[in-house]
KOLGU-887248 format. One record per residue (C-alpha): x, y, z; residue in one letter. Coordinates in Angstrom, 1 decimal. Each point is the difference from the previous one (the first is absolute). Layout:
N
<c1: X, c2: Y, c3: Z, res: A>
...
END
This chain:
308
<c1: -2.5, c2: 72.4, c3: -83.4, res: M>
<c1: -2.0, c2: -3.7, c3: 0.8, res: K>
<c1: 2.5, c2: -1.7, c3: -2.1, res: T>
<c1: 2.9, c2: 1.8, c3: 2.0, res: L>
<c1: -1.7, c2: -1.4, c3: 3.2, res: L>
<c1: -0.6, c2: -3.5, c3: -1.0, res: K>
<c1: 3.8, c2: -0.4, c3: -0.8, res: L>
<c1: 0.9, c2: 1.4, c3: 3.6, res: L>
<c1: -2.4, c2: -2.8, c3: 1.4, res: F>
<c1: 1.5, c2: -2.8, c3: -1.8, res: L>
<c1: 3.5, c2: 1.0, c3: 0.3, res: C>
<c1: -1.1, c2: -0.1, c3: 3.8, res: L>
<c1: -1.5, c2: -3.0, c3: 0.0, res: G>
<c1: 3.6, c2: -1.8, c3: -2.0, res: V>
<c1: 1.6, c2: 1.5, c3: 2.7, res: F>
<c1: -2.2, c2: -1.4, c3: 2.9, res: I>
<c1: 0.2, c2: -3.3, c3: -1.6, res: I>
<c1: 3.6, c2: 0.0, c3: -0.4, res: Y>
<c1: 1.2, c2: 1.0, c3: 3.1, res: Y>
<c1: -2.6, c2: -2.5, c3: 1.7, res: G>
<c1: 1.9, c2: -2.5, c3: -1.9, res: I>
<c1: 2.8, c2: 1.1, c3: 1.1, res: K>
<c1: -0.8, c2: 0.0, c3: 4.1, res: R>
<c1: -1.4, c2: -3.7, c3: -0.4, res: I>
<c1: 3.5, c2: -1.3, c3: 1.7, res: P>
<c1: 0.3, c2: 2.6, c3: 2.6, res: E>
<c1: -4.0, c2: -0.9, c3: 1.0, res: L>
<c1: 0.7, c2: -3.5, c3: 0.0, res: Q>
<c1: 3.0, c2: 0.6, c3: 2.7, res: N>
<c1: -2.7, c2: 2.2, c3: 2.1, res: L>
<c1: -2.0, c2: -3.1, c3: 0.1, res: K>
<c1: 2.9, c2: -2.3, c3: 0.8, res: N>
<c1: 0.9, c2: 2.5, c3: 2.6, res: I>
<c1: -3.7, c2: -0.1, c3: 1.5, res: A>
<c1: 0.0, c2: -3.7, c3: -0.1, res: K>
<c1: 3.2, c2: -0.2, c3: 1.9, res: Q>
<c1: -1.1, c2: 2.2, c3: 2.4, res: Q>
<c1: -3.3, c2: -1.8, c3: 0.6, res: I>
<c1: 1.9, c2: -3.0, c3: 0.3, res: Y>
<c1: 2.6, c2: 1.3, c3: 2.7, res: L>
<c1: -3.3, c2: 1.4, c3: 1.9, res: E>
<c1: -1.2, c2: -3.0, c3: 0.3, res: Q>
<c1: 2.8, c2: -2.2, c3: 1.1, res: N>
<c1: 0.9, c2: 2.7, c3: 2.8, res: N>
<c1: -3.4, c2: -0.3, c3: 0.9, res: K>
<c1: 0.8, c2: -3.7, c3: 0.6, res: N>
<c1: 2.7, c2: 1.3, c3: 2.6, res: N>
<c1: -2.6, c2: 2.1, c3: 1.8, res: I>
<c1: -1.3, c2: -2.8, c3: 2.1, res: F>
<c1: 3.0, c2: -2.1, c3: 1.2, res: P>
<c1: -0.4, c2: -3.8, c3: 0.7, res: D>
<c1: -0.7, c2: -0.9, c3: 3.9, res: W>
<c1: 2.3, c2: -2.0, c3: 1.5, res: K>
<c1: -0.5, c2: -1.9, c3: 3.2, res: N>
<c1: 2.8, c2: 1.9, c3: 1.5, res: D>
<c1: -2.2, c2: 3.4, c3: 0.1, res: D>
<c1: -3.1, c2: -1.9, c3: 1.0, res: V>
<c1: 1.9, c2: -1.4, c3: 3.1, res: L>
<c1: 1.5, c2: 3.3, c3: 0.9, res: S>
<c1: -3.2, c2: 2.0, c3: -0.1, res: K>
<c1: -1.5, c2: -3.1, c3: 2.3, res: I>
<c1: 2.6, c2: 0.1, c3: 2.5, res: N>
<c1: 0.0, c2: 3.9, c3: 0.0, res: Q>
<c1: -3.3, c2: 0.3, c3: 1.2, res: R>
<c1: 0.8, c2: -2.8, c3: 2.2, res: R>
<c1: 2.7, c2: 1.7, c3: 1.6, res: E>
<c1: -1.8, c2: 2.9, c3: 0.3, res: S>
<c1: -2.5, c2: -1.3, c3: 2.4, res: L>
<c1: 2.5, c2: -2.0, c3: 2.0, res: G>
<c1: 0.0, c2: -3.3, c3: -1.9, res: L>
<c1: 2.5, c2: -2.5, c3: -0.9, res: S>
<c1: 1.1, c2: 0.1, c3: -3.6, res: K>
<c1: -0.8, c2: -2.7, c3: -2.1, res: L>
<c1: 2.4, c2: -2.5, c3: -2.1, res: N>
<c1: -1.1, c2: -1.4, c3: -3.6, res: E>
<c1: 0.5, c2: -3.7, c3: -0.3, res: S>
<c1: 1.0, c2: -1.7, c3: -3.3, res: E>
<c1: -1.9, c2: -2.7, c3: 0.9, res: K>
<c1: -3.5, c2: 2.0, c3: 0.7, res: L>
<c1: 0.6, c2: 2.2, c3: -3.0, res: S>
<c1: -0.2, c2: -3.1, c3: -1.9, res: K>
<c1: -3.5, c2: -0.8, c3: 1.7, res: V>
<c1: -1.1, c2: 3.9, c3: -0.9, res: A>
<c1: 0.8, c2: -0.4, c3: -3.7, res: K>
<c1: -2.2, c2: -2.8, c3: 0.2, res: I>
<c1: -2.7, c2: 1.0, c3: 1.5, res: R>
<c1: -0.1, c2: 3.7, c3: -2.0, res: L>
<c1: -0.2, c2: -2.4, c3: -2.9, res: S>
<c1: -2.8, c2: -1.6, c3: 1.1, res: V>
<c1: -2.2, c2: 3.2, c3: 0.9, res: I>
<c1: 1.1, c2: 1.4, c3: -3.5, res: Q>
<c1: -1.0, c2: -3.3, c3: -1.9, res: T>
<c1: -2.5, c2: -1.3, c3: 1.9, res: D>
<c1: -1.7, c2: 2.7, c3: 2.0, res: D>
<c1: 0.7, c2: -2.1, c3: 2.9, res: D>
<c1: 0.9, c2: 2.2, c3: 3.0, res: Y>
<c1: -1.0, c2: -2.4, c3: 2.6, res: E>
<c1: 0.7, c2: -3.1, c3: -1.7, res: G>
<c1: -3.2, c2: -1.6, c3: 0.2, res: K>
<c1: 0.2, c2: -0.9, c3: -3.7, res: I>
<c1: 3.2, c2: -1.1, c3: -0.4, res: T>
<c1: 0.8, c2: -0.8, c3: 3.5, res: G>
<c1: 3.3, c2: 1.6, c3: 0.1, res: Y>
<c1: -0.7, c2: 2.2, c3: 2.9, res: D>
<c1: 2.8, c2: 1.6, c3: 2.0, res: R>
<c1: -0.3, c2: -2.0, c3: 2.9, res: E>
<c1: 0.8, c2: -3.2, c3: -2.6, res: T>
<c1: 2.5, c2: 1.7, c3: -1.9, res: A>
<c1: 2.0, c2: 1.0, c3: 2.9, res: V>
<c1: -0.3, c2: -3.9, c3: 1.6, res: K>
<c1: 1.0, c2: -1.0, c3: -3.5, res: N>
<c1: 3.2, c2: 1.8, c3: 0.0, res: A>
<c1: 0.8, c2: -1.3, c3: 3.1, res: G>
<c1: -0.5, c2: 2.7, c3: 2.0, res: Y>
<c1: -0.6, c2: -0.5, c3: 3.8, res: D>
<c1: -2.3, c2: 3.1, c3: 0.3, res: A>
<c1: -2.1, c2: 1.4, c3: 3.4, res: N>
<c1: -2.0, c2: 2.7, c3: -1.6, res: F>
<c1: -0.3, c2: 0.7, c3: -3.9, res: I>
<c1: -1.3, c2: 3.4, c3: -1.6, res: G>
<c1: 0.1, c2: 1.7, c3: -3.6, res: D>
<c1: -0.5, c2: 3.2, c3: -1.5, res: L>
<c1: -1.0, c2: 0.0, c3: -4.0, res: V>
<c1: -0.1, c2: 3.4, c3: -2.4, res: L>
<c1: -1.7, c2: -0.6, c3: -3.6, res: L>
<c1: 0.4, c2: 2.4, c3: -2.8, res: D>
<c1: 1.5, c2: 2.2, c3: 2.6, res: F>
<c1: 1.3, c2: 3.5, c3: -1.5, res: Y>
<c1: 3.9, c2: 0.4, c3: 0.4, res: K>
<c1: -0.5, c2: 3.5, c3: 0.7, res: T>
<c1: -1.9, c2: -0.7, c3: 3.0, res: N>
<c1: 1.3, c2: -1.0, c3: 3.7, res: D>
<c1: -0.8, c2: -3.3, c3: 0.9, res: P>
<c1: 0.9, c2: 0.0, c3: 3.7, res: I>
<c1: -2.5, c2: 3.0, c3: 0.2, res: G>
<c1: -2.6, c2: -2.1, c3: -1.8, res: F>
<c1: 0.3, c2: -3.2, c3: 2.5, res: W>
<c1: -0.2, c2: 2.5, c3: 2.8, res: M>
<c1: -3.5, c2: 1.4, c3: -0.8, res: D>
<c1: -1.4, c2: -3.4, c3: 0.1, res: T>
<c1: -0.2, c2: -1.6, c3: 3.6, res: E>
<c1: 0.7, c2: -3.8, c3: -1.0, res: N>
<c1: 2.7, c2: 1.0, c3: -1.9, res: A>
<c1: 1.5, c2: 2.4, c3: 2.4, res: K>
<c1: 0.1, c2: -2.8, c3: 2.6, res: N>
<c1: 1.7, c2: -1.7, c3: -2.0, res: T>
<c1: 2.5, c2: 2.0, c3: -0.7, res: L>
<c1: 0.9, c2: 0.9, c3: 3.3, res: I>
<c1: -0.5, c2: -3.5, c3: 2.0, res: Y>
<c1: 2.7, c2: -0.1, c3: 2.5, res: S>
<c1: 0.7, c2: -4.0, c3: -0.7, res: D>
<c1: 1.2, c2: -0.2, c3: -3.5, res: F>
<c1: 3.4, c2: -0.4, c3: -0.4, res: K>
<c1: 0.3, c2: -0.7, c3: -3.5, res: E>
<c1: -1.8, c2: 0.9, c3: -3.6, res: V>
<c1: 0.0, c2: -1.5, c3: -3.7, res: G>
<c1: -0.7, c2: 2.5, c3: -2.8, res: I>
<c1: -1.1, c2: -0.3, c3: -3.5, res: A>
<c1: -0.3, c2: 2.8, c3: -2.2, res: I>
<c1: -0.9, c2: -0.1, c3: -3.9, res: V>
<c1: 0.1, c2: 3.6, c3: -2.0, res: N>
<c1: -2.2, c2: 1.7, c3: -2.5, res: N>
<c1: 1.2, c2: 3.3, c3: -2.0, res: Q>
<c1: -1.9, c2: 1.9, c3: 2.8, res: E>
<c1: -1.4, c2: -2.5, c3: 2.0, res: K>
<c1: 1.5, c2: -2.8, c3: 2.8, res: V>
<c1: -1.6, c2: -3.3, c3: 1.2, res: N>
<c1: 1.1, c2: -0.6, c3: 3.9, res: I>
<c1: -0.3, c2: -2.9, c3: 2.2, res: Y>
<c1: 1.7, c2: 0.0, c3: 3.5, res: V>
<c1: 0.2, c2: -2.8, c3: 2.1, res: L>
<c1: 0.5, c2: 0.2, c3: 3.7, res: F>
<c1: 1.0, c2: -2.9, c3: 2.4, res: V>
<c1: 0.8, c2: -0.5, c3: 3.6, res: S>
<c1: 2.1, c2: -2.8, c3: 0.5, res: P>
<c1: -1.4, c2: -2.7, c3: 2.5, res: R>
<c1: 2.3, c2: 0.4, c3: 3.0, res: P>
<c1: 2.2, c2: -3.0, c3: 0.6, res: A>
<c1: -1.4, c2: -2.6, c3: 2.4, res: R>
<c1: 2.0, c2: -0.6, c3: 3.1, res: K>
<c1: 1.0, c2: -3.5, c3: 0.5, res: V>
<c1: 0.2, c2: -1.4, c3: 3.4, res: Q>
<c1: 2.9, c2: -2.0, c3: 0.2, res: S>
<c1: -0.4, c2: -2.7, c3: 2.3, res: T>
<c1: 2.8, c2: -0.4, c3: 2.5, res: P>
<c1: 2.4, c2: -3.0, c3: -0.8, res: K>
<c1: -0.7, c2: -2.4, c3: 2.8, res: V>
<c1: 3.8, c2: -1.4, c3: 1.2, res: T>
<c1: -1.4, c2: -1.7, c3: 3.3, res: W>
<c1: -1.5, c2: -3.4, c3: 0.4, res: G>
<c1: -0.6, c2: -2.3, c3: 2.8, res: G>
<c1: 3.3, c2: -0.1, c3: 1.6, res: P>
<c1: -0.1, c2: 3.8, c3: 0.3, res: E>
<c1: -3.5, c2: 0.1, c3: 1.4, res: L>
<c1: 0.7, c2: -2.8, c3: 2.6, res: W>
<c1: 3.2, c2: 2.2, c3: 1.3, res: S>
<c1: -2.1, c2: 3.1, c3: 0.3, res: A>
<c1: -2.9, c2: -1.9, c3: 1.8, res: V>
<c1: 2.5, c2: -1.7, c3: 2.7, res: N>
<c1: 1.7, c2: 3.6, c3: 0.2, res: K>
<c1: -3.1, c2: 1.9, c3: 0.8, res: S>
<c1: -1.0, c2: -2.8, c3: 2.4, res: R>
<c1: 3.4, c2: 0.1, c3: 2.1, res: V>
<c1: -0.8, c2: 4.0, c3: 0.0, res: E>
<c1: -3.3, c2: -0.4, c3: 1.7, res: H>
<c1: 1.4, c2: -2.6, c3: 2.5, res: G>
<c1: -1.1, c2: -3.3, c3: -1.0, res: V>
<c1: 2.2, c2: -3.0, c3: -1.3, res: N>
<c1: 0.9, c2: -0.2, c3: -3.8, res: P>
<c1: -1.9, c2: -3.0, c3: -1.6, res: L>
<c1: 1.7, c2: -2.9, c3: -0.5, res: K>
<c1: -0.3, c2: -1.7, c3: -3.9, res: Q>
<c1: -2.1, c2: -2.8, c3: -0.1, res: N>
<c1: -0.4, c2: -2.5, c3: -2.9, res: T>
<c1: -3.6, c2: -0.7, c3: 0.1, res: E>
<c1: -0.8, c2: 3.7, c3: 0.2, res: M>
<c1: 2.1, c2: 0.8, c3: -3.3, res: C>
<c1: -2.1, c2: -2.8, c3: -1.7, res: T>
<c1: -3.0, c2: 1.9, c3: 0.9, res: I>
<c1: 1.2, c2: 3.6, c3: -1.1, res: A>
<c1: 1.7, c2: -1.2, c3: -3.3, res: S>
<c1: -3.6, c2: -1.4, c3: -1.0, res: I>
<c1: -1.8, c2: 2.8, c3: 1.2, res: R>
<c1: 2.5, c2: 2.5, c3: -2.0, res: L>
<c1: -0.5, c2: -2.1, c3: -3.0, res: N>
<c1: -4.0, c2: 0.4, c3: 0.0, res: Q>
<c1: 0.3, c2: 3.5, c3: 0.7, res: L>
<c1: 2.6, c2: 0.6, c3: -2.9, res: L>
<c1: -2.3, c2: -1.8, c3: -2.3, res: E>
<c1: -3.1, c2: 2.1, c3: 0.9, res: L>
<c1: 2.4, c2: 3.2, c3: -0.1, res: N>
<c1: -1.8, c2: 1.2, c3: 3.5, res: K>
<c1: -0.6, c2: -0.4, c3: 3.4, res: L>
<c1: -2.8, c2: -2.6, c3: 0.4, res: D>
<c1: -1.0, c2: 1.3, c3: 3.8, res: G>
<c1: 1.2, c2: -3.1, c3: 1.5, res: H>
<c1: -2.5, c2: -2.1, c3: -2.2, res: A>
<c1: 2.4, c2: -2.9, c3: -0.7, res: G>
<c1: 1.9, c2: -0.4, c3: 3.2, res: F>
<c1: -2.5, c2: -2.2, c3: 1.6, res: V>
<c1: -0.8, c2: -2.5, c3: -3.0, res: P>
<c1: 4.1, c2: -0.2, c3: 0.1, res: T>
<c1: 0.2, c2: -1.1, c3: 3.2, res: L>
<c1: -3.0, c2: -2.4, c3: 0.1, res: E>
<c1: 1.8, c2: -2.0, c3: -3.5, res: R>
<c1: 0.4, c2: -3.5, c3: 0.7, res: S>
<c1: 3.7, c2: 0.2, c3: 0.0, res: D>
<c1: 0.3, c2: 3.2, c3: 2.1, res: L>
<c1: -2.8, c2: -0.6, c3: 2.3, res: K>
<c1: 2.2, c2: -1.3, c3: 3.1, res: W>
<c1: 1.9, c2: 3.3, c3: 0.1, res: I>
<c1: -3.4, c2: 1.5, c3: 1.1, res: G>
<c1: -0.1, c2: -2.4, c3: 2.1, res: E>
<c1: 3.5, c2: 0.5, c3: 1.6, res: K>
<c1: 0.4, c2: 3.6, c3: 0.4, res: Y>
<c1: -2.2, c2: 3.2, c3: 0.4, res: N>
<c1: 0.6, c2: 1.3, c3: -3.4, res: V>
<c1: -0.7, c2: 3.9, c3: -1.3, res: S>
<c1: 0.6, c2: 1.4, c3: -3.1, res: E>
<c1: 1.0, c2: 4.0, c3: -0.9, res: Y>
<c1: -0.4, c2: 1.2, c3: -4.0, res: L>
<c1: 1.4, c2: 3.2, c3: -1.3, res: V>
<c1: 0.0, c2: 1.6, c3: -3.3, res: Q>
<c1: 1.5, c2: 3.1, c3: -2.0, res: G>
<c1: 2.9, c2: 1.6, c3: 2.4, res: Y>
<c1: 3.4, c2: 0.7, c3: -1.5, res: N>
<c1: 2.1, c2: -1.1, c3: 3.1, res: T>
<c1: -0.3, c2: -2.9, c3: 2.5, res: P>
<c1: 0.1, c2: 2.3, c3: 2.7, res: E>
<c1: -3.0, c2: 1.9, c3: -1.5, res: E>
<c1: -1.8, c2: -3.0, c3: -0.1, res: S>
<c1: 1.0, c2: -0.9, c3: 3.5, res: V>
<c1: -1.4, c2: 3.6, c3: 1.0, res: T>
<c1: -3.6, c2: -0.7, c3: -1.5, res: A>
<c1: -0.2, c2: -3.2, c3: 1.7, res: W>
<c1: 0.7, c2: 2.1, c3: 3.0, res: L>
<c1: -2.5, c2: 2.3, c3: -0.8, res: N>
<c1: -2.8, c2: -2.4, c3: -0.2, res: T>
<c1: -1.9, c2: -1.1, c3: 3.1, res: L>
<c1: -0.2, c2: -3.7, c3: -1.5, res: G>
<c1: 3.3, c2: -0.3, c3: -1.3, res: H>
<c1: 2.3, c2: 1.7, c3: 2.6, res: K>
<c1: 0.1, c2: -2.9, c3: 2.1, res: S>
<c1: 2.7, c2: -1.6, c3: -2.4, res: L>
<c1: 2.0, c2: 2.7, c3: 1.4, res: I>
<c1: -0.7, c2: 0.1, c3: 3.4, res: I>
<c1: -1.7, c2: -3.4, c3: 1.0, res: G>
<c1: 2.8, c2: -1.4, c3: 2.2, res: G>
<c1: -2.1, c2: -3.5, c3: 0.0, res: E>
<c1: 1.1, c2: -0.7, c3: -3.6, res: Y>
<c1: 3.1, c2: -2.1, c3: -0.1, res: V>
<c1: 0.1, c2: -1.5, c3: -3.5, res: W>
<c1: -0.3, c2: 1.7, c3: -3.2, res: G>
<c1: 1.1, c2: 0.2, c3: -4.1, res: C>
<c1: -0.2, c2: 2.9, c3: -2.2, res: V>
<c1: -0.6, c2: -0.5, c3: -3.8, res: Y>
<c1: -0.3, c2: 3.3, c3: -2.1, res: A>
<c1: 0.1, c2: 0.9, c3: -3.9, res: Q>
<c1: -0.9, c2: 3.1, c3: -2.2, res: N>
<c1: -0.9, c2: 1.9, c3: 3.2, res: T>
<c1: -2.4, c2: -2.5, c3: 1.1, res: I>
<c1: 1.0, c2: -1.4, c3: 3.8, res: G>
<c1: -1.4, c2: -3.0, c3: 1.8, res: V>
<c1: 1.0, c2: -0.6, c3: 3.5, res: A>
<c1: -0.6, c2: -3.1, c3: 2.0, res: I>
<c1: 0.6, c2: 0.0, c3: 3.8, res: A>
<c1: -1.3, c2: -3.2, c3: 2.3, res: A>
<c1: 0.4, c2: -0.8, c3: 3.5, res: Y>
END
């Protein structure tokens, strides 16, 4: 009986060994299939968190701004290049404010040739892709104020994607308003036009027109050159010294001479009106005692000399 049992166990062992050897290829295939499944699962895992793109972030920012009645922002290629450098500085040198590298946001924008009136920025480091960046920024007062600042017009965006996380830097800029250049009106009038306007106004005010006098023109010419060199009126400071010159002194002794100055008016008529509205100068227009005179003018500076 015992011998029979031993024979049965021996046969069973041989059968198990033989069957196991036959099954080895099948077991290997199962292992290969398992490996492939694991490999496929790992590949699929990489696709669970797709890369964030600039357009996606900008779209989320604009959706929040528009919901608050604010204008949409446009991405600037120039600013996005600046944003990439700023993000690199923050990641590599841990230099958010730019104190270590000297590459702060203002310097970065200026070096890019961008004339900015106001600059702001937002940054997210090691931020899980499953989270909402807008919600995160809106929960922080300073970040919220930057996100919804009404004057911002353009942004630069830099993104570095990892498997589950992302690093983001957004640069907000409001351009400096273009300065209005006040164009200086082109002066098309000179001495002859102002002389005609003076005499026309004198006649309209019931007094005689002035007769042009060579001596008066000499003084007017000298005085105009003096004022053009100063590029302003001198308050008649040069008038008496000119009359007292040795070669001109005789003119002051022969005539009663007066000087009238004007500057900055667009037309000869406006210059005449200015003289009329000034108590000390209106006598040029309404003074019937004056007989002779001369007018020189250039670049809106006018000199009128009148005498009797």
